[in-house]
C-alpha positions in Angstrom: -20.7 -55.4 -122.2 -24.3 -54.2 -122.4 -25.1 -50.5 -122.8 -26.3 -50.5 -119.2 -23.0 -52.0 -118.0 -21.1 -49.3 -119.9 -23.2 -46.8 -117.9 -22.5 -48.6 -114.7 -18.8 -48.7 -115.3 -18.8 -44.8 -115.6 -21.1 -44.6 -112.5 -18.6 -46.9 -110.7 -16.0 -44.2 -111.4 -18.2 -41.5 -109.8 -18.6 -43.7 -106.7 -14.9 -44.6 -106.6 -14.1 -40.9 -106.5 -16.7 -40.4 -103.8 -15.3 -43.3 -101.7 -11.7 -41.9 -102.0 -12.8 -38.4 -101.1 -14.5 -39.7 -98.0 -11.4 -41.8 -97.0 -9.0 -38.9 -97.4 -11.3 -36.6 -95.4 -11.6 -39.1 -92.5 -8.2 -40.8 -92.5 -5.9 -38.7 -94.6 -5.2 -41.8 -96.7 -6.1 -43.1 -100.2 -4.6 -45.9 -102.2 -2.2 -44.9 -105.0 -4.0 -47.3 -107.3 -7.3 -45.6 -106.7 -5.8 -42.1 -107.2 -4.0 -43.2 -110.4 -7.1 -44.9 -111.8 -9.3 -41.8 -111.2 -6.7 -39.1 -112.3 -5.7 -41.2 -115.3 -9.4 -41.3 -116.3 -9.3 -37.5 -116.9 -6.8 -37.9 -119.7 -8.1 -40.9 -121.7 -9.2 -39.8 -125.2 -11.1 -42.0 -127.7 -11.3 -45.1 -125.5 -12.4 -48.3 -127.3 -14.9 -48.9 -124.5 -15.8 -47.4 -121.1 -13.6 -49.7 -119.1 -10.5 -48.5 -120.9 -11.1 -45.1 -119.3 -10.3 -46.7 -115.9 -7.3 -48.7 -117.0 -9.1 -51.6 -118.7 -9.7 -53.6 -115.5 -12.9 -53.9 -113.4 -10.7 -54.5 -110.3 -9.7 -50.8 -110.4 -13.4 -49.9 -109.8 -14.4 -52.5 -107.2 -14.6 -50.1 -104.3 -16.8 -47.8 -106.4 -19.0 -50.8 -107.5 -19.4 -51.8 -103.8 -20.5 -48.4 -102.8 -22.9 -48.3 -105.7 -24.4 -51.7 -104.8 -24.9 -50.5 -101.2 -26.8 -47.4 -102.5 -29.0 -49.5 -104.9 -29.8 -52.3 -102.4 -30.8 -49.7 -99.8 -29.4 -52.0 -97.1 -28.6 -49.8 -94.1 -25.6 -51.9 -93.1 -24.0 -51.7 -96.6 -25.0 -48.1 -97.4 -22.0 -45.7 -97.4 -23.8 -42.4 -96.7 -21.1 -39.8 -97.3 -19.9 -41.4 -100.5 -23.5 -41.5 -101.7 -24.0 -37.9 -100.9 -20.8 -36.9 -102.7 -21.7 -39.1 -105.8 -25.1 -37.5 -106.1 -23.6 -34.0 -105.7 -21.1 -34.8 -108.5 -24.0 -35.8 -110.7 -25.7 -32.5 -109.9 -22.6 -30.4 -110.5 -22.0 -32.1 -113.9 -25.5 -30.9 -115.0 -24.5 -27.3 -114.1 -21.1 -27.7 -115.8 -22.8 -28.9 -119.0 -24.4 -25.4 -119.3 -21.1 -23.5 -119.0 -19.2 -23.6 -122.2 -16.6 -21.2 -120.8 -15.7 -23.6 -118.0 -15.7 -26.6 -120.3 -13.3 -24.7 -122.6 -11.0 -24.0 -119.7 -11.0 -27.6 -118.7 -10.4 -28.7 -122.3 -7.4 -26.3 -122.6 -5.8 -27.3 -119.4 -6.1 -31.1 -119.5 -3.4 -31.4 -122.2 -1.0 -29.5 -120.0 -1.8 -31.9 -117.2 -1.3 -34.8 -119.7 2.3 -33.6 -120.3 2.9 -33.5 -116.5 1.6 -37.1 -116.2 4.0 -38.2 -119.0 6.8 -36.6 -117.0 5.9 -37.5 -113.4 3.2 -40.2 -113.4 -0.5 -39.9 -112.7 -0.4 -39.7 -108.9 2.5 -37.3 -108.5 1.9 -34.3 -106.3 2.4 -31.9 -109.2 -0.3 -33.6 -111.2 -2.6 -33.7 -108.2 -2.0 -30.0 -107.5 -2.7 -29.2 -111.2 -6.0 -31.2 -111.2 -7.0 -29.6 -107.8 -6.3 -26.1 -109.1 -8.3 -26.8 -112.3 -11.3 -27.9 -110.1 -10.9 -24.7 -108.0 -10.8 -22.4 -111.0 -13.8 -24.0 -112.7 -16.2 -26.2 -110.7 -15.6 -24.3 -107.4 -17.0 -21.2 -109.0 -20.5 -22.8 -109.6 -23.3 -21.9 -107.2 -23.6 -25.5 -105.9 -20.7 -26.6 -103.8 -19.8 -30.0 -102.4 -19.3 -29.9 -98.7 -16.8 -32.5 -97.6 -17.0 -33.7 -94.0 -14.2 -35.4 -92.1 -11.4 -34.7 -89.6 -10.3 -31.1 -89.8 -6.7 -32.1 -89.3 -6.9 -34.0 -92.6 -9.0 -31.5 -94.5 -6.6 -28.6 -93.6 -3.6 -30.2 -95.1 -2.9 -28.6 -98.5 -1.9 -32.0 -100.1 -5.2 -33.6 -99.0 -7.3 -30.6 -100.1 -5.6 -31.0 -103.6 -6.3 -34.7 -103.7 -10.0 -34.2 -102.8 -10.4 -31.5 -105.4 -8.6 -33.6 -108.0 -10.8 -36.6 -107.2 -14.0 -34.5 -107.4 -12.9 -33.3 -110.9 -12.3 -36.9 -112.0 -15.6 -37.9 -110.5 -17.5 -35.2 -112.4 -15.7 -36.3 -115.6 -17.1 -39.8 -114.9 -20.5 -38.3 -114.3 -20.3 -36.6 -117.7 -19.3 -39.9 -119.3 -22.2 -41.6 -117.6 -24.6 -39.0 -119.0 -23.1 -39.3 -122.5 -23.8 -43.0 -122.3 -27.4 -42.4 -121.6 -27.4 -42.4 -117.8 -30.2 -40.5 -115.9 -30.7 -40.0 -112.2 -34.2 -41.4 -112.3 -32.7 -44.8 -113.2 -31.2 -45.0 -109.7 -34.7 -44.8 -108.3 -36.9 -46.7 -110.7 -34.5 -49.2 -112.3 -32.6 -50.3 -109.2 -33.3 -54.0 -109.7 -32.2 -53.9 -113.4 -29.1 -52.0 -112.5 -28.2 -54.4 -109.8 -28.7 -57.4 -112.1 -26.3 -55.9 -114.6 -23.8 -54.7 -111.9 -23.2 -58.0 -110.2 -21.4 -59.6 -113.2 -19.0 -56.6 -113.2 -18.0 -57.5 -109.7 -17.2 -61.1 -110.5 -13.5 -60.4 -109.9 -14.1 -59.8 -106.2 
């Protein structure tokens, strides 16, 4: 994998979280595989490469890659507007989080507790989702910028869906942090679109 592909893998995680948030908000549903991939990504320490953060398989990220391609190609028929908005909001929130050592410390302390729940229940169990959702609420929800999620109010008002959305936003912001650590910058999405697309297509070869 090239350094740019490592960045795109992390960005695929941001967009996968955004796609799943949009789907839960609109339909009340999300695949267990997608949830497990994103929640599992919160707990991977010292991965050998970026893909290992997402279970070691590009297939886990294909929906995120697809949404990212739609955003980079600027094709109106392929553009997923709400997921793009959520993804850009997560990139913005990550920048705010980076300046808050107190919130980073809270997240760092509570993730090992969530890790023990995952070992006991599995990554997509409701207890794990609730713990991740509560961690998002206690940290990122306190920042000035908020992510407004749009969808069907009947879905958004269900506590289990609200927890899933918060948990996915937390995981998406973790991916945004990873993307930034790998050298990613928002300006790349504007001025390096063709280069990014060229490096992204091979990652989608499994489709």
